[in-house]
C-alpha positions, 0 to 999 in steps of 0.5 A: 648733617650739621648746618651753619647759617651765615649772613649773606654778603654782596659777593653772594649775589650769584650764589643766591641766584643759583640757589633760587634758580634751583629751588624756586621751581620746587615751591611752585604749584603744579600748574605753573609753566616752565616759562612762568617760572623762568620769567619770575626768576629773571625778574625777581631772583636774578643775580642783579636782583640779589645784588640790589636786595643785599644793599637794601637796609630793609632786607636781611638774607641768610645762607645755610651751608651743610658740610661746606656746601650751600644748602639754601637761603632765606630772605626777610623784608622789614617793610610794612605790608602793602597788600591789604589782605596781608595788612588786615590779617596780621595781628602784631606790629612791627612785623617782618616778612619772611619773603623767601625760604628755599632749600635744595631738595637734597637737603630737605629734612636735614634741618637746614630750613629750620636753621635758616628760620631760627636764625631769622627769628633770632635776628627779628627778636634782636631788632625788636620786631613783634612777629614775622609773617609769610605767604605760602601757596595753599597747595604746598602741603610740605611747606605749610606743615613745616611753617605750622611746626615752626609756630606760624599760625594761619591768619588769612589768605592773599593772591600771588602773581606768577607768570600772569597767573594769580595763585592762592596763598595762605598768610601765616604769622608767628607773633613772639608774644603769643609764643611766650617770647618777648621781642 
């Protein structure tokens, strides 16, 4: 199924919230309660949150569409990591965080996630970032396999707070120079 990727615009805030509401639970560890998931979505993935993200110059959001239907989104953040575990794990600067990458379950395996990541990596290279990093839950085997296939190497660990519970994440990094691609 052909996938197109476009930059998100301010009018997409509600669409992004709807995608996040459906996809964020898919990436949560099995022990995450429905209340914790709902609280995280309300605090970080609401339409109001996306309205703010879409106006922040440090953030870039892409939306994947397959056959005219929204399939998923990716959010990048161009801020220096403040988490000391992340900051010490990364090997290149300037860096771009792949903050969120979520695809609706009926589009898993369709190439939508790869298209989103590729669009973001192209954008990062064109803006002279030396690499991209992300945090992914250690229990999310599917996502970890996908990111490894995309070239993200395991560099360390960090904690991620969901619903008052600290989760264990891997820190993964794709350094453009390491892949033979200049920024």
